[in-house]
MARPA-53314 format. One record per residue (C-alpha): residue number from 1; residue in one letter; x, y, z. Coordinates in steps of 0.001 Angstrom, whole numbers. Each point is the difference from the previous one (the first is absolute). Example, Ala and Ser with C-alpha at 12.3 -4.5 7.8 and 13.67 -1.06 7.14 Angstrom:
<rs>
+-----+------+---------+---------+---------+
! seq ! type !      c1 !      c2 !      c3 !
+-----+------+---------+---------+---------+
!   1 !    A !   12300 !   -4500 !    7800 !
!   2 !    S !    1370 !    3440 !    -660 !
+-----+------+---------+---------+---------+
</rs>
This chain:
<rs>
+-----+------+---------+---------+---------+
! seq ! type !      c1 !      c2 !      c3 !
+-----+------+---------+---------+---------+
!   1 !    X !   83624 !  150914 !   91263 !
!   2 !    X !   -2532 !     167 !   -2871 !
!   3 !    X !   -2668 !   -2616 !    -150 !
!   4 !    X !    1599 !   -1545 !   -3415 !
!   5 !    X !    3361 !    -225 !    1862 !
!   6 !    X !   -1601 !   -1555 !    2972 !
!   7 !    X !   -1826 !   -2701 !   -2119 !
!   8 !    X !    3304 !    -683 !   -1859 !
!   9 !    X !    1740 !    -608 !    3404 !
!  10 !    X !   -2742 !   -2196 !    1213 !
!  11 !    X !     117 !   -2011 !   -3199 !
!  12 !    X !    3837 !    -655 !     239 !
!  13 !    X !    -572 !   -1098 !    3787 !
!  14 !    X !   -2439 !   -2385 !   -1055 !
!  15 !    X !    2205 !   -1366 !   -2863 !
!  16 !    X !    2826 !    -599 !    2629 !
!  17 !    X !   -2508 !   -1479 !    2534 !
!  18 !    X !   -1222 !   -2415 !   -2852 !
!  19 !    X !    3667 !   -1140 !    -427 !
!  20 !    X !     -67 !   -1560 !    3450 !
!  21 !    X !   -2746 !   -2411 !    -806 !
!  22 !    X !   -2212 !     762 !    3144 !
!  23 !    X !   -2005 !   -3015 !     -39 !
!  24 !    X !    2876 !   -2326 !     -27 !
!  25 !    X !    1681 !    2134 !    2611 !
!  26 !    X !   -2793 !    -154 !    2349 !
!  27 !    X !      67 !   -3956 !      91 !
!  28 !    X !    3839 !     175 !     531 !
!  29 !    X !    -372 !    2278 !    2904 !
!  30 !    X !   -3031 !   -1953 !    1438 !
!  31 !    X !    2117 !   -3319 !    -152 !
!  32 !    X !    2941 !    1853 !    1665 !
!  33 !    X !   -2313 !    1290 !    2807 !
!  34 !    X !   -1405 !   -3527 !     654 !
!  35 !    X !    3653 !   -1089 !     343 !
!  36 !    X !     659 !    2817 !    2410 !
!  37 !    X !   -3026 !    -653 !    2129 !
!  38 !    X !     607 !   -3663 !     234 !
!  39 !    X !    3582 !     574 !     879 !
!  40 !    X !   -1160 !    1724 !    3248 !
!  41 !    X !   -1546 !   -2083 !    2841 !
!  42 !    X !   -3220 !    1395 !    1062 !
!  43 !    X !   -1066 !    3752 !    -621 !
!  44 !    X !    2730 !    2079 !   -1276 !
!  45 !    X !    1282 !    2819 !    2406 !
!  46 !    X !     -21 !    3693 !   -1296 !
!  47 !    X !    3717 !    -378 !    -607 !
!  48 !    X !    -498 !   -3012 !   -2271 !
!  49 !    X !   -2934 !    1705 !   -1725 !
!  50 !    X !    2238 !    2875 !    -824 !
!  51 !    X !    2632 !   -2551 !   -1493 !
!  52 !    X !   -2724 !   -1787 !   -1985 !
!  53 !    X !   -1296 !    3459 !   -1433 !
!  54 !    X !    3643 !    1004 !    -992 !
!  55 !    X !     746 !   -3321 !   -1365 !
!  56 !    X !   -3218 !    -180 !   -2082 !
!  57 !    X !     888 !    3602 !   -1411 !
!  58 !    X !    3500 !   -1201 !    -697 !
!  59 !    X !   -1191 !   -3252 !   -1830 !
!  60 !    X !   -2631 !    1894 !   -1951 !
!  61 !    X !    2695 !    2523 !   -1262 !
!  62 !    X !    2508 !   -2761 !   -1230 !
!  63 !    X !   -2843 !   -1952 !   -1551 !
!  64 !    X !   -1335 !    3015 !   -1731 !
!  65 !    X !    3439 !     622 !   -1370 !
!  66 !    X !     329 !   -3455 !   -1324 !
!  67 !    X !   -3339 !     491 !   -1708 !
!  68 !    X !     960 !    3049 !   -1612 !
!  69 !    X !    3420 !   -1496 !   -1184 !
!  70 !    X !   -2110 !   -2914 !   -1502 !
!  71 !    X !   -2038 !    2599 !   -1837 !
!  72 !    X !    3208 !    1456 !   -1830 !
!  73 !    X !    1414 !   -3510 !    -963 !
!  74 !    X !   -3442 !   -1160 !   -1376 !
!  75 !    X !   -1244 !    3122 !   -1565 !
!  76 !    X !     158 !   -1533 !   -3445 !
!  77 !    X !   -1682 !   -3189 !    1088 !
!  78 !    X !   -2566 !    1840 !    1917 !
!  79 !    X !    -994 !    2124 !   -3051 !
!  80 !    X !    -889 !   -3074 !   -1802 !
!  81 !    X !   -2128 !   -1397 !    2714 !
!  82 !    X !   -3670 !    1123 !     456 !
!  83 !    X !     327 !    -469 !    3703 !
!  84 !    X !    2997 !    2188 !     504 !
!  85 !    X !    -232 !    2348 !   -3035 !
!  86 !    X !   -1265 !    2828 !    2287 !
!  87 !    X !    3142 !     309 !    2189 !
!  88 !    X !    1815 !    3411 !    -384 !
!  89 !    X !    3353 !   -1613 !   -1219 !
!  90 !    X !   -2002 !   -2148 !   -2558 !
!  91 !    X !   -1609 !    3096 !   -1341 !
!  92 !    X !    3110 !    2289 !      -5 !
!  93 !    X !   -1388 !    2403 !    2517 !
!  94 !    X !    3056 !    -236 !    2315 !
!  95 !    X !    3550 !    -282 !   -1125 !
!  96 !    X !    2388 !   -2792 !     888 !
!  97 !    X !    2146 !    2404 !    2236 !
!  98 !    X !   -3088 !    1188 !    1805 !
!  99 !    X !   -1097 !   -3590 !     886 !
! 100 !    X !    3452 !    -997 !     838 !
! 101 !    X !     686 !    3006 !    2298 !
! 102 !    X !   -3461 !    -566 !    1633 !
! 103 !    X !     870 !   -3671 !     669 !
! 104 !    X !    3415 !     835 !    1326 !
! 105 !    X !   -1350 !    2524 !    2324 !
! 106 !    X !   -2844 !   -2314 !    1422 !
! 107 !    X !    2541 !   -2870 !     280 !
! 108 !    X !    2496 !    2131 !    1814 !
! 109 !    X !   -2641 !    1528 !    2366 !
! 110 !    X !   -1398 !   -3537 !     773 !
! 111 !    X !    3471 !   -1467 !     643 !
! 112 !    X !     966 !    3000 !    2391 !
! 113 !    X !   -3225 !    -281 !    1734 !
! 114 !    X !     434 !   -3789 !     682 !
! 115 !    X !    3736 !     229 !     849 !
! 116 !    X !    -259 !    2886 !    2554 !
! 117 !    X !   -3646 !    -404 !    1387 !
! 118 !    X !    -653 !   -3786 !    -106 !
! 119 !    X !    3258 !   -2093 !    -322 !
! 120 !    X !    2657 !    -807 !   -2551 !
! 121 !    X !   -1103 !   -3629 !    -482 !
! 122 !    X !   -3178 !    1162 !   -1428 !
! 123 !    X !    1502 !    2722 !   -2127 !
! 124 !    X !    2340 !   -2678 !   -1600 !
! 125 !    X !   -2621 !   -2414 !    -495 !
! 126 !    X !   -2283 !    2530 !   -1514 !
! 127 !    X !    2639 !    1296 !   -2377 !
! 128 !    X !     756 !   -3624 !    -928 !
! 129 !    X !   -3511 !    -406 !    -935 !
! 130 !    X !      92 !    3237 !   -2120 !
! 131 !    X !    3010 !   -1472 !   -1922 !
! 132 !    X !   -1741 !   -3362 !    -474 !
! 133 !    X !   -3075 !    1397 !   -1312 !
! 134 !    X !    1164 !    3095 !   -1926 !
! 135 !    X !    3087 !   -1631 !   -1495 !
! 136 !    X !     131 !   -3773 !     387 !
! 137 !    X !   -3748 !    -482 !    -901 !
! 138 !    X !    -862 !    2960 !   -2129 !
! 139 !    X !    3209 !     273 !   -2032 !
! 140 !    X !    1267 !   -3517 !    -156 !
! 141 !    X !   -2541 !   -2637 !     742 !
! 142 !    X !   -3295 !    1381 !   -1360 !
! 143 !    X !    1177 !     339 !   -3573 !
! 144 !    X !    2008 !   -3389 !     249 !
! 145 !    X !   -2070 !   -2780 !    1224 !
! 146 !    X !   -3706 !   -1087 !     408 !
! 147 !    X !    1051 !    -911 !    3483 !
! 148 !    X !     505 !    3665 !     888 !
! 149 !    X !   -2926 !     181 !    2294 !
! 150 !    X !    1134 !   -2902 !    1944 !
! 151 !    X !    3579 !    1024 !     485 !
! 152 !    X !    -744 !    3620 !     221 !
! 153 !    X !   -2920 !    -660 !    2583 !
! 154 !    X !    2760 !    -264 !    2698 !
! 155 !    X !     250 !    4062 !      14 !
! 156 !    X !   -3648 !     379 !     122 !
! 157 !    X !    -425 !   -2619 !    2776 !
! 158 !    X !    2380 !    2014 !    2423 !
! 159 !    X !   -2299 !    2555 !    1534 !
! 160 !    X !   -1064 !   -2011 !    3063 !
! 161 !    X !    3786 !    -686 !     645 !
! 162 !    X !     916 !    3653 !    -324 !
! 163 !    X !   -3034 !     709 !    2646 !
! 164 !    X !    1350 !   -2692 !    2258 !
! 165 !    X !    3490 !    1208 !    -311 !
! 166 !    X !    -988 !    3460 !     852 !
! 167 !    X !   -1574 !    -972 !    3350 !
! 168 !    X !    2203 !   -2878 !    1197 !
! 169 !    X !    3326 !     885 !   -1817 !
! 170 !    X !     337 !   -3399 !   -1087 !
! 171 !    X !    -940 !   -2698 !   -2617 !
! 172 !    X !   -2018 !   -2670 !    1561 !
! 173 !    X !   -1719 !   -3320 !   -1044 !
! 174 !    X !   -3280 !    1601 !     275 !
! 175 !    X !     788 !    2796 !   -2356 !
! 176 !    X !    1302 !   -2380 !   -2604 !
! 177 !    X !   -3246 !   -2028 !      20 !
! 178 !    X !   -1756 !    3285 !    -820 !
! 179 !    X !    2417 !     545 !   -2805 !
! 180 !    X !    -758 !   -3612 !   -1137 !
! 181 !    X !   -3706 !     628 !    -223 !
! 182 !    X !     452 !    3064 !   -2065 !
! 183 !    X !    2548 !   -1577 !   -2256 !
! 184 !    X !   -2201 !   -3004 !    -732 !
! 185 !    X !   -3110 !    2254 !    -426 !
! 186 !    X !    1486 !    2316 !   -2712 !
! 187 !    X !     222 !   -2524 !   -2945 !
! 188 !    X !   -3761 !   -1075 !     -56 !
! 189 !    X !   -1075 !    3562 !     861 !
! 190 !    X !    2074 !    1499 !   -2901 !
! 191 !    X !    -591 !   -2710 !   -2538 !
! 192 !    X !   -3660 !     268 !     338 !
! 193 !    X !     257 !    3583 !   -1056 !
! 194 !    X !    2320 !    -923 !   -2767 !
! 195 !    X !   -2527 !   -2649 !   -1258 !
! 196 !    X !   -2616 !    2624 !    -835 !
! 197 !    X !    2591 !    2678 !   -1053 !
! 198 !    X !    2080 !   -2362 !   -2194 !
! 199 !    X !    -428 !    2053 !   -3140 !
! 200 !    X !    1447 !    3057 !    1788 !
! 201 !    X !    2902 !   -2134 !    1050 !
! 202 !    X !     364 !   -1302 !   -3487 !
! 203 !    X !     254 !    3467 !   -1408 !
! 204 !    X !    2445 !     932 !    2728 !
! 205 !    X !    2534 !   -2584 !   -1021 !
! 206 !    X !     483 !   -1206 !    3664 !
! 207 !    X !     242 !   -3789 !     438 !
! 208 !    X !   -2927 !    -377 !    2181 !
! 209 !    X !   -1104 !   -3696 !     672 !
! 210 !    X !   -3276 !     296 !   -1941 !
! 211 !    X !    1940 !    1158 !   -2957 !
! 212 !    X !    2923 !   -2358 !       1 !
! 213 !    X !   -1659 !   -3081 !    1339 !
! 214 !    X !   -3764 !     538 !    -851 !
! 215 !    X !   -3227 !     339 !    1872 !
! 216 !    X !    -494 !   -3648 !    1053 !
! 217 !    X !    3501 !    -334 !    1563 !
! 218 !    X !    -458 !    3214 !    1791 !
! 219 !    X !   -3309 !   -1059 !    1603 !
! 220 !    X !    1753 !   -3201 !    1113 !
! 221 !    X !    2659 !    2033 !    1705 !
! 222 !    X !   -2551 !    2307 !    1796 !
! 223 !    X !   -1620 !   -3194 !    1422 !
! 224 !    X !    3100 !   -1588 !    1021 !
! 225 !    X !    1381 !    3127 !    1661 !
! 226 !    X !   -3266 !     577 !    1821 !
! 227 !    X !     126 !   -3610 !    1472 !
! 228 !    X !    3572 !     690 !    1186 !
! 229 !    X !   -1132 !    3359 !    1267 !
! 230 !    X !   -2771 !   -1756 !    1975 !
! 231 !    X !    2783 !   -2152 !    1894 !
! 232 !    X !    2186 !    3032 !     555 !
! 233 !    X !   -2896 !    1873 !    1533 !
! 234 !    X !    -454 !   -2586 !    2723 !
! 235 !    X !    3465 !     560 !    1193 !
! 236 !    X !    -792 !    2915 !    2421 !
! 237 !    X !   -2231 !   -2431 !    1935 !
! 238 !    X !    2439 !   -2850 !    -124 !
! 239 !    X !    2827 !    2083 !    1128 !
! 240 !    X !   -2017 !    1475 !    2834 !
! 241 !    X !    -111 !    3549 !    -900 !
! 242 !    X !   -3929 !    -114 !    -213 !
! 243 !    X !   -2992 !   -1899 !    1093 !
! 244 !    X !   -3035 !   -1588 !   -1155 !
! 245 !    X !   -1424 !    3429 !   -1099 !
! 246 !    X !    2695 !     464 !   -2551 !
! 247 !    X !    -226 !   -3793 !    -925 !
! 248 !    X !   -3879 !     305 !    -727 !
! 249 !    X !     439 !    3216 !   -2076 !
! 250 !    X !    2996 !   -1615 !   -1941 !
! 251 !    X !   -1903 !   -3209 !    -759 !
! 252 !    X !   -3010 !    1849 !   -1378 !
! 253 !    X !    2014 !    2534 !   -2173 !
! 254 !    X !    2355 !   -2536 !   -1503 !
! 255 !    X !   -2998 !   -2385 !    -665 !
! 256 !    X !   -1626 !    2699 !   -2110 !
! 257 !    X !    3244 !     932 !   -1657 !
! 258 !    X !     562 !   -3477 !   -1039 !
! 259 !    X !   -3640 !    -330 !   -1305 !
! 260 !    X !     567 !    3025 !   -1983 !
! 261 !    X !    3329 !   -1184 !   -1536 !
! 262 !    X !   -1607 !   -3599 !    -432 !
! 263 !    X !   -3023 !    1434 !   -1959 !
! 264 !    X !    2514 !    2217 !   -1914 !
! 265 !    X !    1900 !   -3003 !   -1037 !
! 266 !    X !   -3025 !   -2070 !    -817 !
! 267 !    X !   -1868 !    2604 !   -2187 !
! 268 !    X !    1756 !    3292 !    -802 !
! 269 !    X !   -1571 !    3302 !    -451 !
! 270 !    X !    1299 !    3525 !     153 !
! 271 !    X !   -2733 !     852 !    2620 !
! 272 !    X !     994 !   -2942 !    2238 !
! 273 !    X !    3686 !     989 !    -271 !
! 274 !    X !   -1006 !    3558 !     993 !
! 275 !    X !   -2096 !   -1272 !    2887 !
! 276 !    X !    2948 !   -2270 !    1054 !
! 277 !    X !    2436 !    3014 !      39 !
! 278 !    X !   -2326 !    2152 !    1853 !
! 279 !    X !    -336 !   -2782 !    2618 !
! 280 !    X !    3521 !    -426 !     378 !
! 281 !    X !     260 !    3647 !    1205 !
! 282 !    X !   -2864 !    -678 !    2503 !
! 283 !    X !    1842 !   -3320 !    1071 !
! 284 !    X !    3261 !    1719 !    1024 !
! 285 !    X !   -1655 !    2924 !    1639 !
! 286 !    X !   -2199 !   -2125 !    2236 !
! 287 !    X !    2494 !   -2586 !     748 !
! 288 !    X !    2406 !    2502 !    1587 !
! 289 !    X !   -3053 !    1869 !    1618 !
! 290 !    X !    -678 !   -3453 !    1557 !
! 291 !    X !    3454 !    -400 !    1273 !
! 292 !    X !    -182 !    3477 !    1585 !
! 293 !    X !   -3517 !    -651 !    1510 !
! 294 !    X !    1224 !   -3539 !    1292 !
! 295 !    X !    3124 !    1839 !    1431 !
! 296 !    X !   -2097 !    2321 !    2291 !
! 297 !    X !   -2870 !   -2283 !    1011 !
! 298 !    X !    1983 !   -2982 !    1253 !
+-----+------+---------+---------+---------+
</rs>
């Protein structure tokens, strides 16, 4: 194969990889992995490690398929937004049929892996999450209502439940608590981004909250959701699935998140909205890491 052909092949592979939204998928798999580890009392056996690895791979494949499908549906919107205009579908570098075939292959491979190597419950829950995100959220809710993030957040909150189901072959109250935390975390996380990207969303035509209800109302919603999230993040301790180690970390992280949202509501700036968005990513990662640390220490 010539150097030029090799470079072309590499470029196409990079384009397909970009469709999977790697950073988003990393967070999804991380949350699923936390669910897996929390579902297993003590240190996992080698057999359980094997199941966890296969489950992570299957969830990654299906989540990547959903991301790729999202790129097809929103290619016109992506082309009008600075944040997403670089995507291969938005730039016309990949045809719709190529992206659709790529998505179908990833979804099929992921579902088969989960069904035969993990358990059917995890496969069906993961496939339902794919439909919820790729169809219900992307196709129906996102262009229809400014509450798209709130309602569609149910799909994004599923990873720890998928992970828990992979190891326990059951849906338990502990897993649902983890889902609730991510469900309530999603609106303030995403609206903080939408606040300083409001012009992008206005150009896109999407009814995002800062576009339809304005900056001040959105800031109030961010504050209210972080306060509700604070209460939800105490539930693992209240329910007995964690100890004082997690409680201490949760109190600190949520207090900081509430302070960010309070100052954002009090005196807005794009820079503060950007800092709030970035901290929200740290908040969720550190919160789940604290749950895991607590699980193994005590």
